[in-house]
Residue frames as a rotation matrix with the C-alpha (Angstrom) as fourth column:
MET 1
-0.285 0.853 0.437 15.30
0.792 0.466 -0.395 -15.15
-0.541 0.233 -0.808 15.02
PHE 2
-0.887 -0.039 0.460 13.84
0.379 -0.631 0.677 -13.08
0.264 0.775 0.574 12.21
GLU 3
-0.342 0.828 -0.444 11.06
0.213 -0.392 -0.895 -10.64
-0.916 -0.400 -0.042 12.56
TYR 4
-0.642 0.282 0.713 8.52
0.741 -0.012 0.672 -10.22
0.198 0.959 -0.201 9.79
PHE 5
-0.721 0.336 -0.606 6.47
0.016 -0.866 -0.499 -7.22
-0.693 -0.370 0.619 9.07
ILE 6
0.073 0.803 0.591 3.07
0.989 0.019 -0.147 -6.46
-0.129 0.595 -0.793 7.50
ILE 7
-0.863 -0.500 -0.075 3.19
0.450 -0.827 0.338 -3.23
-0.231 0.258 0.938 5.59
THR 8
0.286 0.951 -0.120 0.40
0.812 -0.307 -0.497 -0.69
-0.509 0.045 -0.859 5.66
LEU 9
-0.724 -0.564 0.396 0.67
0.688 -0.564 0.456 1.93
-0.034 0.603 0.797 2.91
TRP 10
0.329 0.742 -0.585 -0.95
0.393 -0.671 -0.629 5.36
-0.859 -0.023 -0.512 2.52
ILE 11
-0.648 -0.537 0.540 -0.85
0.673 -0.072 0.736 6.28
-0.357 0.840 0.408 -1.12
GLU 12
-0.061 0.547 -0.835 -2.08
-0.211 -0.825 -0.525 9.53
-0.976 0.144 0.166 -2.91
PHE 13
-0.764 -0.071 0.641 -3.61
0.559 0.423 0.713 8.85
-0.322 0.903 -0.283 -6.30
ASN 14
-0.430 0.627 0.650 -5.76
0.551 -0.389 0.738 11.31
0.715 0.676 -0.179 -8.32
ASP 15
-0.585 0.079 0.807 -6.02
-0.474 -0.841 -0.261 13.70
0.658 -0.535 0.529 -5.38
ARG 16
0.704 0.710 0.035 -7.48
-0.485 0.443 0.754 10.87
0.519 -0.548 0.656 -3.19
LEU 17
-0.368 -0.767 0.525 -5.78
-0.924 0.241 -0.295 9.24
0.100 -0.594 -0.798 -0.19
TYR 18
0.577 0.426 -0.697 -5.86
-0.387 0.894 0.226 5.37
0.719 0.140 0.681 -0.19
VAL 19
-0.061 -0.510 0.858 -4.83
-0.966 0.248 0.079 3.05
-0.253 -0.824 -0.507 2.52
THR 20
0.734 0.255 -0.630 -3.80
-0.516 0.812 -0.272 -0.53
0.442 0.525 0.728 1.59
TYR 21
0.568 -0.528 0.631 -1.87
-0.377 0.515 0.770 -3.51
-0.732 -0.675 0.093 2.87
ASP 22
0.025 -0.558 -0.829 1.10
-0.910 0.331 -0.251 -4.99
0.415 0.761 -0.499 1.19
THR 23
0.819 0.517 0.247 0.28
-0.573 0.729 0.374 -8.59
0.013 -0.448 0.894 1.58
SER 24
0.434 -0.753 -0.494 3.89
0.192 0.613 -0.766 -9.90
0.880 0.238 0.411 1.21
LEU 25
0.903 -0.212 -0.372 5.93
0.380 -0.007 0.925 -10.31
-0.199 -0.977 0.074 4.38
HIS 26
0.509 -0.780 0.363 9.08
-0.101 -0.473 -0.875 -8.23
0.855 0.409 -0.320 4.74
LYS 27
0.421 -0.501 -0.756 12.06
0.856 0.494 0.150 -8.73
0.298 -0.710 0.637 7.02
ASP 28
-0.621 -0.694 -0.365 13.35
0.750 -0.662 -0.016 -5.25
-0.231 -0.283 0.931 6.83
CYS 29
0.394 0.849 -0.352 11.14
0.730 -0.522 -0.442 -2.10
-0.559 -0.082 -0.825 7.13
LYS 30
0.020 -0.523 -0.852 13.73
-0.256 -0.827 0.501 0.28
-0.966 0.208 -0.151 5.76
TYR 31
-0.908 -0.378 0.182 14.06
0.048 0.338 0.940 -1.86
-0.417 0.862 -0.289 2.64
ALA 32
-0.210 0.918 0.337 10.30
0.954 0.267 -0.133 -2.05
-0.213 0.294 -0.932 2.25
TYR 33
0.406 0.286 -0.868 10.06
0.225 -0.952 -0.208 1.73
-0.885 -0.111 -0.451 2.42
HIS 34
-0.345 -0.683 -0.644 12.67
-0.460 -0.475 0.750 2.18
-0.818 0.555 -0.150 -0.28
TYR 35
-0.817 0.156 0.555 11.13
0.467 0.744 0.478 -0.60
-0.339 0.649 -0.681 -2.41
HIS 36
0.155 0.987 0.036 7.68
0.885 -0.123 -0.449 1.04
-0.439 0.101 -0.893 -2.36
LYS 37
0.318 -0.087 -0.944 9.10
-0.020 -0.996 0.085 4.51
-0.948 -0.008 -0.318 -2.89
GLU 38
-0.690 -0.650 -0.319 11.04
-0.368 -0.065 0.928 3.42
-0.624 0.757 -0.194 -5.91
LYS 39
-0.644 0.503 0.577 8.15
0.701 0.689 0.181 1.31
-0.306 0.521 -0.797 -7.27
LEU 40
0.411 0.900 -0.143 5.84
0.808 -0.433 -0.400 4.47
-0.422 0.049 -0.905 -7.25
GLN 41
-0.295 -0.717 -0.632 8.59
0.371 -0.695 0.616 6.86
-0.881 -0.053 0.471 -8.35
ASP 42
-0.962 -0.165 -0.216 7.60
-0.121 -0.450 0.885 7.15
-0.243 0.878 0.413 -12.08
THR 43
-0.471 0.869 0.151 3.91
0.795 0.343 0.500 7.00
0.383 0.355 -0.853 -11.68
ASN 44
-0.346 0.398 0.850 1.19
-0.121 -0.917 0.380 9.42
0.930 0.029 0.365 -10.75
LYS 45
0.755 0.471 -0.456 0.94
0.323 0.339 0.884 7.82
0.571 -0.814 0.104 -7.21
LYS 46
-0.066 -0.753 0.655 2.68
-0.454 -0.562 -0.691 9.21
0.888 -0.343 -0.305 -4.19
LEU 47
0.002 -0.013 -1.000 3.71
0.711 0.703 -0.007 7.29
0.703 -0.711 0.010 -1.09
VAL 48
0.318 0.207 0.925 2.51
-0.354 -0.880 0.318 9.45
0.880 -0.428 -0.207 1.80
ALA 49
0.040 -0.316 0.948 3.22
-0.995 0.077 0.068 7.10
-0.094 -0.946 -0.311 4.69
LEU 50
0.161 -0.045 -0.986 4.18
-0.209 0.975 -0.078 3.53
0.964 0.219 0.148 5.45
LYS 51
0.228 0.004 0.974 3.81
-0.974 0.021 0.228 1.58
-0.020 -1.000 0.009 8.72
CYS 52
-0.324 -0.419 -0.848 5.56
-0.353 0.885 -0.303 -1.57
0.878 0.201 -0.435 9.56
THR 53
0.332 0.517 0.789 3.73
-0.940 0.115 0.320 -3.86
0.075 -0.848 0.524 12.07
ASN 54
-0.752 -0.622 0.220 5.40
-0.652 0.751 -0.103 -6.87
-0.101 -0.221 -0.970 13.53
THR 55
-0.414 0.610 -0.675 3.43
-0.340 0.585 0.737 -10.02
0.845 0.534 -0.034 12.55
SER 56
-0.638 0.131 -0.759 3.02
0.676 0.567 -0.471 -10.93
0.369 -0.813 -0.450 16.26
GLN 57
-0.735 0.293 -0.611 1.35
0.244 -0.727 -0.641 -7.52
-0.632 -0.621 0.464 16.90
PHE 58
-0.931 0.297 -0.212 -0.70
-0.332 -0.446 0.831 -7.30
0.153 0.844 0.514 13.75
LYS 59
-0.384 0.897 0.221 -4.41
0.403 0.378 -0.834 -7.22
-0.831 -0.231 -0.506 13.80
LEU 60
-0.703 0.187 0.686 -6.37
0.695 -0.025 0.719 -7.09
0.151 0.982 -0.113 10.60
ASP 61
-0.592 0.549 -0.589 -8.32
-0.194 -0.807 -0.557 -3.79
-0.782 -0.216 0.585 10.34
LYS 62
-0.191 0.582 0.790 -11.42
0.798 0.561 -0.220 -4.80
-0.571 0.589 -0.572 8.32
ARG 63
0.779 0.394 -0.488 -11.92
0.097 -0.845 -0.527 -1.22
-0.619 0.363 -0.696 7.08
ILE 64
0.001 -0.826 -0.564 -8.45
-0.732 -0.384 0.562 -1.08
-0.681 0.412 -0.605 5.69
TYR 65
-0.614 -0.163 0.772 -8.85
0.179 0.924 0.337 -4.56
-0.769 0.345 -0.538 4.16
GLU 66
0.325 0.867 0.378 -11.96
0.731 0.023 -0.682 -3.39
-0.600 0.498 -0.626 2.37
LEU 67
0.732 -0.069 -0.677 -10.31
-0.296 -0.928 -0.226 -0.17
-0.613 0.366 -0.700 1.21
THR 68
-0.360 -0.921 0.149 -7.49
-0.302 0.266 0.915 -2.19
-0.883 0.284 -0.374 -0.16
HIS 69
-0.296 0.455 0.840 -9.95
0.794 0.605 -0.048 -3.72
-0.530 0.653 -0.540 -2.64
LEU 70
0.806 0.561 -0.189 -11.19
0.403 -0.754 -0.518 -0.23
-0.434 0.341 -0.834 -3.57
TYR 71
0.230 -0.820 -0.524 -7.62
-0.501 -0.561 0.659 0.92
-0.835 0.110 -0.540 -4.14
VAL 72
-0.612 -0.493 0.618 -6.92
0.132 0.707 0.695 -1.96
-0.780 0.507 -0.368 -6.40
LYS 73
0.128 0.794 0.595 -10.12
0.896 0.165 -0.413 -1.44
-0.425 0.585 -0.690 -8.29
ASP 74
0.801 0.163 -0.576 -9.47
0.061 -0.980 -0.192 2.36
-0.596 0.118 -0.795 -8.72
ILE 75
-0.039 -0.919 -0.391 -5.88
-0.538 -0.311 0.784 2.11
-0.842 0.241 -0.482 -9.97
ASN 76
-0.746 -0.283 0.603 -6.86
0.217 0.753 0.621 -0.61
-0.630 0.594 -0.500 -12.42
LYS 77
0.325 0.929 -0.178 -9.72
0.125 -0.229 -0.965 1.23
-0.938 0.291 -0.190 -14.05
LYS 78
-0.411 -0.319 0.854 -9.72
0.879 0.111 0.464 1.02
-0.243 0.941 0.235 -17.78
PRO 79
-0.791 0.082 -0.606 -10.14
-0.112 -0.994 0.012 4.46
-0.601 0.077 0.795 -19.40
THR 80
-0.021 0.888 0.459 -13.43
0.686 0.347 -0.640 5.02
-0.728 0.301 -0.616 -20.93
LEU 81
-0.764 -0.328 0.555 -13.82
0.643 -0.450 0.619 6.67
0.047 0.831 0.555 -24.33
LYS 82
-0.300 0.683 -0.666 -15.84
0.169 -0.649 -0.742 9.85
-0.939 -0.335 0.080 -24.35
ARG 83
-0.432 0.258 0.864 -18.18
0.902 0.113 0.417 10.45
0.009 0.960 -0.281 -27.35
């Protein structure tokens, strides 16, 4: 039987630490780590930590869920022109 994991990521971006969930399910924690490390490699984001939690033991942390939206909002900000 396969085990699936929910991934919690801690990412440094613009000198701020963000915590976010990866909402896709993963079968292999080691693969998920390398996937996210490679995905962030050529960006100004740094993977600080990654935690794999078995879906049967996972409990949604409302604070992390809300911070996920803040992270997505901050990384997708459109630059403003200074006059």
